[in-house]
C-alpha positions in Angstrom: 5.0 -7.8 -15.4 6.5 -10.3 -17.9 5.8 -9.6 -21.5 5.9 -13.3 -22.5 2.6 -14.9 -23.6 0.8 -16.9 -20.8 1.8 -20.2 -22.2 5.5 -19.2 -22.2 5.6 -18.1 -18.5 6.6 -20.4 -15.7 3.7 -22.1 -14.0 3.0 -20.5 -10.7 4.9 -18.1 -8.4 7.6 -20.5 -7.4 8.7 -21.2 -10.9 8.6 -17.5 -11.7 10.6 -16.7 -8.6 13.3 -19.3 -9.5 13.4 -18.0 -13.0 14.1 -14.4 -11.8 16.8 -15.6 -9.4 18.4 -17.6 -12.2 18.3 -14.5 -14.4 20.0 -12.4 -11.7 17.0 -10.2 -11.3 16.6 -11.4 -7.7 19.1 -12.4 -5.1 18.7 -16.0 -3.7 17.0 -15.8 -0.3 15.9 -19.0 1.6 13.1 -17.2 3.4 11.7 -15.8 0.1 12.0 -19.2 -1.5 10.0 -20.8 1.4 7.3 -18.2 1.0 7.2 -18.8 -2.7 6.7 -22.5 -2.1 3.8 -21.8 0.2 2.3 -19.4 -2.4 2.8 -22.1 -5.0 0.7 -24.5 -2.9 -2.1 -21.9 -2.7 -1.7 -21.2 -6.5 -2.4 -24.9 -7.2 -5.4 -25.1 -4.9 -6.9 -21.9 -6.4 -6.6 -22.8 -10.1 -10.1 -22.2 -11.5 -11.6 -21.3 -8.2 -14.8 -19.5 -8.8 -17.4 -19.6 -6.0 -20.8 -17.9 -6.4 -20.2 -14.2 -6.6 -23.1 -13.3 -4.3 -24.9 -14.7 -1.3 -28.2 -14.0 0.5 -28.1 -11.4 3.3 -27.2 -13.1 6.5 -29.3 -13.4 9.6 -28.3 -11.8 12.9 -26.3 -14.1 15.1 -23.0 -14.6 16.9 -20.5 -12.5 18.8 -19.3 -10.6 15.7 -22.9 -9.6 14.8 -23.4 -8.2 18.3 -20.1 -6.3 18.3 -19.9 -5.0 14.8 -23.5 -4.4 13.9 -27.0 -5.8 13.7 -26.3 -8.8 11.5 -23.6 -11.4 11.4 -22.9 -14.3 9.0 -25.9 -16.2 10.3 -26.2 -19.8 9.0 -24.3 -18.8 5.8 -21.1 -20.9 5.7 -18.0 -20.6 3.4 -17.9 -23.0 0.5 -16.6 -26.4 1.4 -13.8 -26.1 -1.2 -12.7 -22.6 0.0 -8.9 -22.6 0.4 -7.1 -21.1 3.4 -5.5 -17.7 2.5 -2.1 -16.4 3.4 -1.0 -13.5 5.6 2.7 -12.7 4.9 4.2 -10.7 7.7 7.8 -9.4 8.0 9.9 -6.3 8.4 10.0 -3.6 5.7 11.9 -4.3 2.5 12.0 -8.1 2.8 10.2 -8.8 -0.5 6.7 -9.4 0.7 5.1 -7.2 -2.0 7.3 -8.7 -4.7 6.3 -12.3 -3.8 2.6 -11.3 -3.7 3.0 -9.7 -7.2 4.4 -13.0 -8.5 1.5 -14.9 -7.0 -1.2 -12.4 -8.2 0.4 -12.3 -11.7 0.2 -16.1 -12.1 -3.1 -16.8 -10.2 -5.5 -18.5 -12.5 -8.7 -17.2 -10.8 -11.4 -15.6 -13.0 -12.1 -12.8 -10.5 -9.1 -11.4 -8.7 -8.0 -8.0 -7.4 -4.8 -6.6 -5.9 -5.2 -3.4 -3.9 -3.4 -1.5 -1.2 -5.4 -2.1 2.0 -5.7 1.7 2.8 -7.2 2.2 -0.7 -9.6 -0.7 -0.2 -10.9 0.8 3.1 -11.3 4.2 1.5 -13.3 2.6 -1.3 -15.4 0.7 1.3 -16.3 3.9 3.1 -17.2 5.6 -0.1 -19.4 2.7 -1.1 -21.1 2.6 2.3 -21.8 6.4 2.1 -23.2 6.1 -1.4 -25.4 3.1 -0.5 -26.9 5.0 2.5 -27.7 8.0 0.3 -29.4 5.7 -2.3 -31.2 3.6 0.3 -32.6 5.9 2.9 -34.2 4.1 5.8 -32.1 1.0 5.3 -29.6 0.5 8.1 -27.2 -2.3 7.1 -24.9 -1.6 4.1 -22.5 -4.5 4.9 -24.2 -7.4 3.1 -24.7 -5.4 -0.2 -21.1 -4.1 0.1 -19.8 -7.6 0.5 -21.9 -8.7 -2.5 -20.2 -5.9 -4.6 -16.7 -6.8 -3.5 -17.3 -10.5 -4.0 -18.7 -9.9 -7.6 -15.3 -8.2 -8.3 -13.0 -10.7 -6.8 -13.0 -14.3 -5.4 -9.3 -13.6 -4.6 -8.4 -10.4 -2.8 -4.7 -9.6 -2.5 -4.0 -6.8 0.0 -0.7 -4.9 0.2 0.4 -3.3 3.5 -2.5 -4.6 5.7 -2.6 -2.2 8.6 -5.4 -0.9 10.8 -5.0 2.5 12.4 -8.5 4.1 12.2 -11.3 3.3 14.6 -13.9 3.6 11.9 -12.0 1.0 9.9 -11.7 -1.3 12.9 -15.4 -1.2 13.6 -16.6 -2.3 10.2 -13.8 -4.8 9.4 -15.2 -7.7 11.5 -18.6 -7.7 9.8 -17.3 -7.0 6.3 -14.7 -9.8 6.4 -17.1 -12.2 8.0 -19.4 -11.6 5.1 -16.6 -11.9 2.5 -15.3 -15.2 3.9 -18.9 -16.4 4.0 -19.1 -15.7 0.3 -16.0 -17.7 -0.4 -13.5 -14.8 -0.9 -9.9 -15.9 -0.3 -7.5 -13.3 1.2 -3.8 -13.0 0.7 -2.1 -10.1 2.5 1.3 -8.6 3.2 1.9 -6.7 6.4 4.6 -5.4 8.7 2.4 -6.3 11.7 1.3 -9.8 12.9 -2.4 -10.2 13.3 -2.2 -10.4 17.1 -0.6 -6.9 17.1 -3.1 -5.2 14.8 -4.7 -2.1 16.4 -2.6 -2.8 19.5 -2.8 -0.1 22.2 -5.7 1.7 20.5 -9.0 2.6 22.3 -11.7 0.0 21.5 -9.3 -2.8 20.7 -11.2 -5.3 22.8 -14.1 -5.0 20.3 -11.5 -5.6 17.5 -10.2 -8.9 18.9 -13.0 -11.1 17.2 -11.8 -9.8 13.8 -8.2 -10.9 14.6 -9.6 -14.4 15.5 -11.6 -14.4 12.3 -8.5 -13.6 10.2 -6.5 -16.3 11.9 -9.3 -18.8 11.2 -9.2 -18.1 7.5 -5.6 -17.4 6.6 -2.3 -19.0 7.4 0.2 -16.6 9.0 3.7 -16.9 7.6 6.6 -14.9 9.0 9.1 -13.8 6.4 12.6 -13.6 7.9 14.5 -12.5 4.7 18.2 -11.8 4.7 18.1 -8.0 4.3 16.1 -4.9 3.6 16.1 -5.1 -0.2 14.1 -1.9 -0.4 16.8 0.2 1.3 19.5 -1.6 -0.7 17.7 -0.6 -4.0 17.4 3.1 -3.1 21.0 3.3 -1.8 22.1 2.3 -5.3 20.1 5.1 -6.9 21.0 8.8 -7.5 18.2 10.8 -5.8 18.7 14.4 -6.9 18.6 15.2 -10.7 19.2 18.6 -12.2 18.4 20.4 -14.3 14.7 19.3 -14.5 14.9 18.3 -18.1 14.0 15.2 -20.2 17.0 13.3 -19.0 16.0 13.9 -15.4 12.4 12.8 -16.1 13.7 9.6 -17.6 15.8 9.1 -14.4 12.8 9.6 -12.2 10.8 7.2 -14.4 13.4 4.6 -13.9 13.7 5.2 -10.2 9.9 4.9 -9.7 9.8 1.6 -11.8 12.7 0.2 -9.7 11.3 1.1 -6.3 7.6 0.6 -7.0 7.8 -2.5 -9.2 5.8 -0.9 -12.0 6.4 1.9 -14.6 3.2 3.7 -13.5 1.4 3.8 -10.2 -2.4 4.2 -9.6 -4.0 7.3 -8.1 -4.3 7.3 -4.3 -6.4 9.4 -2.0 -5.3 10.1 1.6 -8.0 11.3 3.9 -6.6 14.0 6.3 -8.9 15.6 8.8 -11.9 14.8 6.6 -10.2 16.3 3.5 -8.9 14.4 0.4 -5.3 14.7 -0.5 -4.8 13.3 -4.0 -1.6 11.5 -5.0 -1.4 11.0 -8.8 0.7 7.8 -8.7 1.3 5.3 -5.9 2.5 1.7 -5.7 4.2 -0.4 -3.0 4.7 2.6 -0.7 6.1 4.8 -3.3 4.3 8.0 -4.3 5.0 10.3 -7.4 3.9 13.9 -7.6 5.0 16.9 -9.5 6.0 20.0 -7.6 2.9 22.0 -8.4 0.6 19.2 -7.2 2.6 18.9 -4.0 3.4 22.5 -3.2 1.1 24.6 -5.5 -2.1 23.2 -3.9 -3.3 24.4 -0.6 -1.8 21.7 1.5 -0.6 22.1 5.1 1.5 20.3 7.7 -1.0 17.6 8.4 -1.2 16.7 4.7 2.5 16.5 4.3 2.7 14.4 7.5 0.2 12.0 6.0 2.4 11.7 2.8 5.6 11.2 4.8 4.1 8.5 7.0 2.0 6.7 4.4 4.8 6.4 1.8 8.4 5.4 2.4 9.6 7.2 -0.8 8.4 10.3 -2.6 9.4 10.9 -6.3 9.0 14.6 -6.9 9.1 16.1 -10.4 10.2 19.6 -11.4 11.3 21.6 -8.3 11.8 25.2 -9.7 14.1 27.9 -8.5 12.5 29.5 -5.5 12.3 33.1 -4.3 10.1 35.9 -3.0 7.9 35.7 -6.1 6.8 32.1 -5.3 7.4 32.0 -1.6 4.0 30.4 -0.9 5.2 27.3 -2.8 8.6 27.6 -1.2 7.1 27.7 2.3 5.0 24.6 1.6 8.1 22.9 0.2 10.0 23.7 3.4 7.1 22.1 5.4 7.1 19.0 3.1 10.9 18.5 3.4 10.6 18.8 7.2 7.9 16.1 7.3 9.9 13.8 5.0 13.1 14.3 7.0 11.5 13.7 10.4 9.9 10.4 9.2 13.0 9.3 7.2 10.9 9.2 4.0 13.2 9.1 1.0 13.1 11.7 -1.7 14.0 11.2 -5.3 13.6 14.5 -7.2 14.3 16.6 -10.2 15.1 20.3 -9.8 16.4 23.3 -11.5 19.5 23.4 -9.3 21.3 21.7 -6.4 19.6 22.2 -3.1 21.9 25.0 -1.9 21.2 27.0 -5.1 17.5 26.6 -5.3 16.8 29.8 -3.1 19.9 31.9 -3.3 18.7 35.5 -2.9 15.9 37.7 -1.7 13.6 37.8 1.3 13.5 34.5 3.3 16.6 33.0 1.5 18.2 32.5 4.9 15.1 30.5 6.0 15.8 28.0 3.2 19.3 27.3 4.4 18.2 24.6 6.8 16.0 23.0 4.2 18.9 23.0 1.7 21.1 21.3 4.4 18.5 18.7 5.0 18.1 18.0 1.2 21.8 17.4 1.0 21.8 15.1 4.0 18.8 13.2 2.5 21.0 12.2 -0.5 23.6 10.6 1.8 24.0 6.9 2.0 23.6 7.1 5.8 20.2 8.7 5.5 19.1 6.4 2.7 20.0 3.5 5.0 17.7 4.6 7.8 14.4 2.8 8.2 11.2 4.7 7.4 9.1 5.8 10.4 5.5 5.3 9.3 
């Protein structure tokens, strides 16, 4: 975020984008500039946009109502002045999140919210569960959920819009129909075009009305930027820092800020087989954990797989020397590294020694040799240039 007072900042995302290019903070890119121009148009339209934060519960009607629940949007219609949102789709590392950050930072909307889509859906499920407990006998939590979300934001900015879970797919149609009916404008980034969401998954036919609904309310813009800037950034960073001292901590702070676009992430909860895996800091596909949180807790292969597939980079603080005395942690660390390696997740870490000296002697030291070899390879430019496998 810029530290300049609001009146000193450029007006809108396009001006801010151009200012950062001129300052050398961003490389000129025609596709990014085109996207910034489209976001600028939406920024102008949205200035002061503040529809009614709530709307009456809708009546049952329509295909979406039949497919996704007992009630649809009924005769409730979006406000006449509701702008069309934007769905920015492109390959990883093309600058989609950066552009949305510029838009969100400058958006002059009284109620606005930027959130990772996975976190939004987790929050929605939690709110539905709580509403059902507080309202026994009532059978439709979607209208009150939409009221709560609308009261928080007339502009919702979603990062990494993806749908992999059938329970998410089955509530999205009714929830977004209700949000659009209440005037909520959606801006999203995604690696997947709307027509390809939930593709090949069981039950997708029932999901198609949601895709049609999204395309009705947002413009789809394909970002064909010149390169994978995310991979270029990490290829320019040292990824293994030892010993794990104050200097190493500062290096990890800088790496997280560079890759995640913020000095500090927000807590994130991954749901794995019905259990919660807590990630203390996350932003833009980058997670940060300390070694004890990652390997001292009772996590298993499925948990590490979720981390490796959900995040493209893990920043890991304070890997200690390993041996028979802390082999439980060492075993979990081996499993974590295997998951990261198999999915080409990048690792930036501080440790007490180089990889091949972390576990030098004692029982199971030989078992760690393959892990040490993988940790060395994961520092190479060839590995850092590989695409993440989510």
